[in-house]
C-alpha positions in Angstrom: 93.8 -150.4 -83.8 91.1 -152.2 -81.7 89.8 -153.8 -85.1 93.3 -155.5 -85.5 93.1 -156.7 -81.9 89.9 -158.5 -82.4 90.6 -160.0 -86.1 94.2 -161.6 -84.1 92.6 -162.7 -81.4 90.2 -164.4 -83.4 93.1 -166.0 -85.3 94.7 -167.3 -82.2 91.6 -168.3 -80.7 91.1 -170.5 -84.2 94.8 -171.9 -84.2 94.6 -172.8 -80.7 91.4 -175.0 -81.2 93.2 -176.2 -84.3 95.8 -177.5 -82.3 93.9 -178.7 -79.6 91.6 -180.4 -82.3 94.4 -181.9 -83.8 96.2 -183.1 -80.4 92.5 -184.7 -79.1 92.2 -186.4 -82.5 95.6 -188.2 -82.0 95.1 -188.8 -78.9 91.7 -190.2 -78.6 91.0 -193.6 -80.0 87.7 -194.1 -79.2 85.1 -192.7 -82.0 83.0 -191.0 -78.9 85.7 -188.3 -78.1 86.5 -188.0 -81.7 82.8 -186.7 -81.7 82.8 -184.6 -79.3 85.7 -183.1 -80.2 84.5 -182.5 -83.6 80.8 -181.1 -82.2 83.5 -179.0 -79.6 85.5 -177.9 -82.5 82.1 -177.0 -84.5 81.2 -174.8 -81.7 84.5 -173.4 -81.5 84.7 -172.5 -85.2 81.2 -170.8 -84.9 82.0 -169.1 -81.8 85.4 -167.8 -83.4 83.3 -166.8 -86.1 81.3 -165.0 -84.1 83.7 -163.4 -82.4 85.3 -162.3 -85.4 82.4 -160.6 -87.1 81.9 -158.9 -83.6 84.8 -157.6 -83.7 84.7 -156.7 -87.3 81.5 -155.0 -86.7 82.8 -153.0 -83.4 85.9 -152.2 -85.5 84.1 -150.5 -88.4 81.9 -148.8 -85.9 84.7 -147.4 -83.7 85.7 -146.3 -87.5 83.2 -144.6 -88.0 82.9 -142.9 -84.9 86.5 -141.8 -85.3 85.9 -140.4 -88.7 82.8 -138.4 -87.1 84.5 -137.0 -84.7 87.9 -135.9 -87.2 85.0 -134.3 -89.5 83.7 -132.6 -86.6 87.1 -131.3 -85.3 88.2 -130.1 -88.9 84.7 -128.1 -89.0 85.2 -126.6 -85.6 89.2 -125.4 -86.6 87.8 -124.0 -90.0 85.0 -121.8 -88.0 87.4 -120.6 -85.2 90.1 -119.8 -88.2 87.2 -118.2 -90.4 86.0 -115.9 -87.6 89.3 -114.6 -86.6 90.2 -113.7 -90.1 87.2 -111.7 -90.1 88.1 -110.0 -87.0 91.4 -109.2 -88.3 90.3 -108.4 -91.6 87.8 -105.3 -89.5 90.7 -104.6 -87.2 92.7 -103.7 -90.5 90.0 -101.8 -92.2 89.7 -99.7 -88.7 93.4 -98.9 -89.0 93.5 -98.0 -92.1 91.0 -96.0 -91.6 92.3 -94.0 -89.0 95.6 -93.6 -90.5 93.4 -92.3 -93.8 92.5 -89.3 -91.5 95.8 -88.6 -89.7 97.3 -88.5 -93.3 94.6 -86.1 -93.8 94.9 -84.0 -91.1 98.7 -83.5 -91.5 98.0 -82.6 -95.2 96.1 -79.7 -93.4 98.7 -79.0 -90.8 101.2 -78.7 -93.2 99.4 -76.2 -95.5 98.2 -74.4 -92.4 102.0 -74.1 -91.2 103.1 -73.3 -94.6 100.8 -70.0 -94.5 102.0 -69.3 -90.8 105.4 -69.5 -92.3 105.1 -66.9 -95.1 102.9 -64.1 -93.1 105.9 -64.6 -90.3 108.4 -63.8 -93.4 106.0 -60.8 -94.1 106.1 -59.7 -90.8 110.0 -59.8 -90.3 110.1 -58.2 -93.7 107.9 -54.9 -91.8 109.6 -55.6 -88.2 113.0 -55.0 -89.9 111.8 -51.7 -92.0 110.3 -50.5 -88.6 113.1 -51.1 -86.6 114.9 -49.1 -89.6 112.6 -46.5 -89.3 113.2 -46.4 -85.5 116.7 -46.4 -85.5 116.0 -43.1 -88.2 113.6 -41.7 -85.4 115.8 -42.2 -82.3 118.9 -40.1 -84.5 116.7 -37.3 -85.2 115.1 -37.1 -81.8 118.9 -37.1 -80.0 120.3 -34.7 -82.7 116.9 -32.5 -81.6 117.8 -33.0 -78.2 121.0 -32.2 -78.3 120.0 -28.9 -79.8 117.2 -28.3 -77.5 119.4 -28.9 -74.3 122.4 -27.8 -75.3 124.1 -31.4 -74.3 126.0 -33.7 -76.2 125.6 -37.5 -75.6 128.6 -38.0 -73.6 127.3 -34.8 -71.7 124.4 -36.4 -70.8 125.6 -39.6 -70.3 127.9 -37.7 -66.9 125.0 -36.1 -65.8 122.9 -39.6 -65.7 125.8 -40.9 -64.1 126.0 -38.3 -61.4 122.2 -38.3 -61.0 122.6 -42.4 -60.4 125.8 -41.5 -58.2 123.5 -38.9 -55.7 120.4 -41.7 -55.5 123.2 -44.2 -55.2 124.7 -42.4 -52.3 121.1 -41.6 -51.0 120.1 -45.1 -50.6 123.5 -45.9 -49.1 123.2 -43.4 -46.3 119.4 -44.5 -45.9 120.7 -48.2 -45.4 123.4 -47.5 -43.2 121.0 -45.4 -41.0 118.5 -48.4 -41.0 121.1 -50.7 -40.8 122.7 -49.1 -37.7 119.5 -48.3 -36.3 118.4 -52.3 -36.6 121.6 -53.3 -34.6 121.4 -50.7 -32.2 117.8 -51.8 -31.0 118.9 -55.3 -31.4 122.1 -54.5 -29.6 120.6 -52.1 -27.0 117.6 -54.3 -26.4 119.9 -57.3 -24.9 122.5 -55.2 -23.6 119.9 -53.0 -21.6 118.4 -56.3 -20.3 121.7 -58.1 -19.2 123.1 -54.4 -17.5 119.5 -53.6 -16.4 119.2 -56.7 -14.6 122.7 -56.6 -13.1 122.2 -53.0 -11.6 119.3 -53.6 -10.1 120.4 -56.6 -8.2 123.6 -54.8 -7.1 122.6 -51.5 -4.6 125.5 -49.0 -4.4 126.3 -46.1 -2.7 127.0 -42.4 -4.2 130.6 -40.9 -4.2 131.2 -39.2 -0.7 134.9 -39.4 0.0 137.0 -36.9 -0.5 141.0 -36.4 0.8 140.3 -34.6 4.4 138.4 -35.8 7.2 137.0 -34.0 10.1 137.2 -34.6 13.7 135.1 -33.1 15.7 136.0 -31.2 19.0 134.5 -31.1 22.8 134.9 -27.6 23.0 137.6 -24.7 21.3 140.1 -24.8 24.1 141.2 -28.4 22.7 142.0 -27.1 19.5 145.1 -25.2 21.7 146.3 -28.4 23.4 146.2 -30.0 20.3 148.9 -27.3 19.4 150.9 -27.9 22.2 153.7 -25.5 23.2 155.7 -24.0 20.5 153.4 -26.5 18.1 155.2 -29.4 19.8 152.2 -32.0 19.8 150.6 -31.0 16.4 154.5 -31.5 15.0 154.9 -34.7 16.3 151.2 -36.0 15.3 151.8 -34.8 11.6 155.5 -36.3 12.1 154.3 -39.8 13.2 151.0 -40.0 10.9 151.9 -37.9 7.7 148.7 -36.2 7.8 148.6 -32.1 7.6 146.0 -30.9 10.7 144.5 -28.1 9.6 143.2 -25.9 12.9 141.7 -22.7 12.0 138.2 -20.7 12.8 136.0 -23.8 11.9 134.2 -24.1 15.2 134.9 -27.2 17.7 136.7 -28.9 14.4 139.8 -30.3 13.6 140.3 -31.1 9.9 143.0 -33.9 8.8 144.1 -33.4 5.2 145.9 -36.2 3.1 146.0 -38.1 -0.3 146.6 -41.2 1.7 143.5 -42.7 3.4 145.1 -45.3 5.6 147.3 -42.7 7.1 144.0 -40.2 7.5 142.4 -42.6 9.3 145.0 -43.1 11.6 145.7 -39.6 12.5 141.4 -39.3 13.1 141.5 -42.5 15.2 144.5 -41.4 17.3 143.3 -37.7 17.6 139.8 -38.5 19.0 141.6 -41.0 21.5 143.6 -38.6 22.5 140.8 -36.2 22.4 139.1 -38.8 25.0 142.3 -39.2 27.1 142.8 -35.7 27.5 146.4 -36.2 28.2 148.4 -35.2 25.5 152.0 -34.9 25.0 154.4 -36.3 22.6 155.1 -39.6 24.5 151.5 -40.0 24.5 150.9 -38.7 21.1 153.4 -41.7 20.1 151.6 -44.3 22.0 147.7 -43.2 20.6 149.4 -43.0 17.0 150.8 -47.2 17.6 147.5 -48.3 19.1 145.7 -46.5 16.3 148.2 -48.3 13.6 147.4 -51.7 15.3 143.7 -50.7 14.9 143.6 -49.7 11.1 145.5 -53.1 10.8 143.0 -55.0 12.5 140.4 -52.9 10.1 141.7 -53.4 7.0 142.0 -57.2 7.6 138.6 -57.5 8.9 137.3 -55.1 5.6 139.2 -57.8 3.2 137.5 -60.5 4.7 134.1 -58.7 5.1 134.6 -58.2 1.1 135.6 -61.5 0.5 132.5 -62.9 2.4 130.1 -60.5 0.7 131.4 -61.3 -2.6 131.2 -65.2 -2.1 135.2 -65.6 -3.2 137.0 -67.9 -1.3 140.8 -69.3 -1.5 142.2 -65.8 -1.8 145.7 -65.4 -0.5 146.1 -63.5 3.0 148.4 -60.6 1.6 145.6 -60.3 -1.2 142.8 -60.1 1.3 144.8 -57.9 3.3 145.4 -55.5 0.4 141.8 -55.6 -0.5 141.3 -53.8 2.7 144.0 -51.2 2.7 141.1 -50.2 -1.0 138.5 -49.2 1.8 140.9 -45.8 2.1 141.7 -45.6 -1.3 139.6 -43.2 -3.8 139.5 -42.8 -7.3 137.6 -39.6 -8.7 136.2 -39.9 -5.0 134.7 -43.0 -5.8 135.7 -46.0 -2.9 137.8 -48.1 -4.8 136.8 -50.9 -2.1 133.1 -50.4 -2.8 134.2 -50.5 -6.6 135.8 -53.7 -6.4 132.6 -55.2 -4.6 130.5 -53.7 -6.9 132.4 -54.5 -10.3 132.4 -58.4 -8.6 128.8 -58.5 -7.8 128.4 -57.1 -11.6 130.5 -59.8 -13.0 129.2 -62.5 -11.5 125.4 -61.4 -12.3 126.8 -60.6 -16.4 128.4 -64.0 -16.0 125.2 -65.7 -14.8 123.2 -64.1 -17.7 125.8 -65.2 -20.3 126.7 -69.3 -19.0 129.8 -68.6 -17.5 131.9 -69.9 -14.4 130.5 -67.0 -11.8 133.0 -67.4 -9.4 135.3 -66.9 -11.8 133.9 -63.7 -12.8 133.3 -62.4 -9.2 136.9 -63.5 -8.2 138.6 -61.1 -11.4 136.1 -58.6 -10.6 137.0 -58.3 -7.2 140.9 -58.4 -7.5 140.8 -56.3 -11.1 141.7 -52.7 -9.1 144.1 -54.2 -6.5 147.2 -52.5 -7.7 145.3 -49.3 -6.4 146.2 -50.6 -3.1 150.0 -49.5 -3.3 150.3 -47.9 -6.4 151.2 -44.7 -4.7 154.1 -46.5 -2.5 155.3 -48.2 -6.0 156.6 -47.5 -9.8 154.0 -48.1 -12.5 150.3 -47.9 -13.0 147.9 -50.2 -11.2 146.8 -52.6 -13.9 150.8 -53.5 -14.1 150.9 -53.9 -10.4 147.8 -55.5 -9.7 149.0 -58.1 -12.6 152.5 -59.0 -11.0 150.4 -59.2 -7.2 148.4 -62.0 -9.0 151.2 -63.5 -10.3 153.1 -63.2 -7.2 150.0 -65.5 -5.5 149.1 -67.7 -7.4 146.1 -66.5 -9.0 144.8 -68.0 -12.4 145.7 -67.3 -15.7 141.9 -66.1 -16.4 142.4 -63.7 -13.5 145.5 -62.2 -14.5 144.4 -61.5 -18.0 141.4 -60.0 -16.4 143.3 -57.8 -14.3 145.8 -56.3 -17.4 142.8 -56.4 -19.9 140.3 -54.4 -17.9 141.6 -50.7 -19.3 142.8 -51.8 -22.6 146.2 -52.4 -22.0 146.3 -55.9 -23.3 143.7 -58.1 -25.5 141.1 -59.8 -23.6 142.0 -63.8 -23.9 138.6 -64.8 -22.2 134.8 -64.3 -22.0 135.4 -63.6 -18.3 137.8 -60.6 -19.1 135.6 -58.4 -21.3 132.5 -59.0 -18.6 135.1 -57.5 -16.0 136.1 -54.7 -18.5 132.0 -54.2 -18.8 131.5 -54.8 -15.4 134.2 -51.9 -14.7 132.5 -49.4 -17.1 129.3 -50.0 -15.5 130.3 -49.4 -11.9 132.3 -46.0 -13.1 129.9 -44.7 -15.2 127.3 -45.3 -13.4 125.4 -41.8 -11.8 126.5 -40.4 -9.0 129.7 -42.7 -8.9 132.6 -40.4 -9.9 133.7 -36.9 -9.5 135.7 -35.9 -12.4 138.2 -32.8 -11.8 137.7 -29.0 -13.8 140.6 -29.7 -15.9 139.8 -33.2 -16.9 136.3 -32.2 -17.4 137.4 -28.9 -19.7 139.6 -31.1 -22.0 137.0 -33.9 -22.3 134.8 -31.4 -23.6 137.3 -29.4 -25.8 138.6 -32.7 -27.5 134.9 -33.4 -28.2 134.6 -30.1 -30.1 138.2 -30.0 -31.7 137.0 -33.6 -33.2 133.9 -32.5 -34.5 135.7 -29.4 -36.1 138.1 -30.9 -37.7 135.4 -32.9 -40.2 134.8 -30.7 -43.5 131.6 -28.9 -44.0 131.1 -28.6 -39.9 130.7 -25.0 -39.5 131.1 -25.2 -35.6 130.0 -27.5 -32.5 129.0 -27.2 -28.7 130.1 -30.2 -25.8 126.7 -30.1 -24.1 125.0 -32.2 -20.9 128.6 -32.7 -19.2 130.5 -34.1 -22.0 127.7 -36.8 -22.8 126.4 -35.2 -26.5 128.2 -33.1 -28.9 125.9 -30.9 -31.3 127.6 -30.1 -34.8 125.8 -27.2 -36.5 127.0 -27.9 -40.7 126.9 -25.8 -43.6 123.9 -26.7 -45.7 125.6 -25.5 -49.1 128.4 -28.2 -48.4 126.7 -31.4 -46.4 123.2 -32.6 -47.4 120.6 -34.8 -45.6 122.7 -38.5 -47.1 125.9 -37.0 -45.9 124.6 -35.8 -42.4 124.3 -39.7 -41.5 127.8 -40.6 -42.9 129.2 -37.7 -40.8 127.8 -38.9 -37.8 128.8 -41.7 -38.2 132.3 -41.0 -38.8 132.6 -38.4 -36.0 131.5 -41.4 -33.6 133.7 -43.6 -34.9 136.9 -41.0 -34.5 135.7 -40.2 -31.0 135.8 -44.1 -30.0 139.3 -44.2 -31.3 140.3 -41.2 -29.5 139.1 -40.5 -26.3 138.4 -42.4 -22.9 135.0 -41.6 -21.5 132.8 -43.5 -19.2 129.4 -44.4 -20.9 128.4 -43.1 -24.3 128.6 -39.7 -26.3 126.0 -38.7 -28.3 126.3 -37.1 -31.4 123.9 -34.6 -33.0 124.2 -32.9 -36.2 122.2 -30.2 -37.2 121.4 -29.1 -40.6 119.8 -25.3 -41.2 118.4 -23.2 -44.0 117.3 -20.3 -43.4 116.0 -17.3 -45.9 115.7 -13.9 -45.2 113.9 -11.1 -46.7 112.6 -8.0 -45.5 109.3 -6.0 -46.8 110.0 -2.8 -47.6 
């Protein structure tokens, strides 16, 4: 391209020069100008030829340089291609070697696998042969064992099943014993924490109340004055108070007997006032009894208010407070009813605090749970029914009413507070020194304990001991084994729980004894 440009430029320059020359020749008339123009044309032609020569030389030079560069580029490309082809050939050779080595290894492995398969086939055949031999040997051994033992296969199976059954029975008894022990330990630990904390924080008196009151006299002559002419004084006092006066040989004392504690207290106060006054006759007796009634009524209200203040329960209807005060003169198995209610209220509050329920409601329910005992001798029905009716009448809450109804299990507890009151009532009644039982109730419970224990199969005899807190059951060794003892003790305990009512708990102790006797002669 540069060579052609130079040529074109040279041609253009020559043409321009010719045109200029022709114009100059035509326009210049003077020879001088003509010569000058010719000289210029000659110079221009010479310059043009020089330019063309230089352009041709330059073009030739550029052409040679371009050819050299093209040859060098082609040579470089050729060398690069040759190098790459050599590397590819070397890599292909390496791959070929690896493939050949792998083929050789695979051939060797296939040969080894074929040999191993042949050996395994031979072993399978040997194993089949050995299995057949073992089956024959087993059958022969079974036949030999049947001959030696004298048992058939079915009989041996039954024997094994019996053995397994005994083992399972033993393991079941051990497991039941272990689970019961663990559950009792955990339950006892928590229960003891709650109960011991509650009892330690609640100081209670031992039972001391009875159905009699003793009035001390200044001298024995006062007995005659109390009796009066033809017994009119004593009859008047007994009629007005409803209490029996026992005047016997006891020195300087008169005994007041009656199941109604309120009447007995009225009679005691009236008699003490008469003794102090010294004027004992029917009119004076009537006056003193009336004063004693007012005094006892005031005392009843004070005792009821004191009980609510001691427990910390407020907003109770005044009539319920009065009935609470009457419970001071009511006992159950020798336990004072008001003190028992206060104790149950404190225990209920402590247990409620430990568990996390409403302490005030628990105390209220505990204080009113036996409210029916204040009038149960004057109305028909149990103290539970009477107490629930009284609570409904004086607008107590449903929680308190349910706790009153359920504290002896007459209805199902609907709240946790009802269960707490049940537990607190049992604790208060069953603690040492809380109650005295009559001889008839005591002997009946002992007899029922022994009858329940004797009703089980394998029991030889049983003894209720520790005031009915424990029953010892003697079993026949041939009929009851060690594993059966665990289940027997559990069954007896369940039946006692279902059929008997008792405070606290009863320990069931099952004893199995084997004796061998021989004589040296």
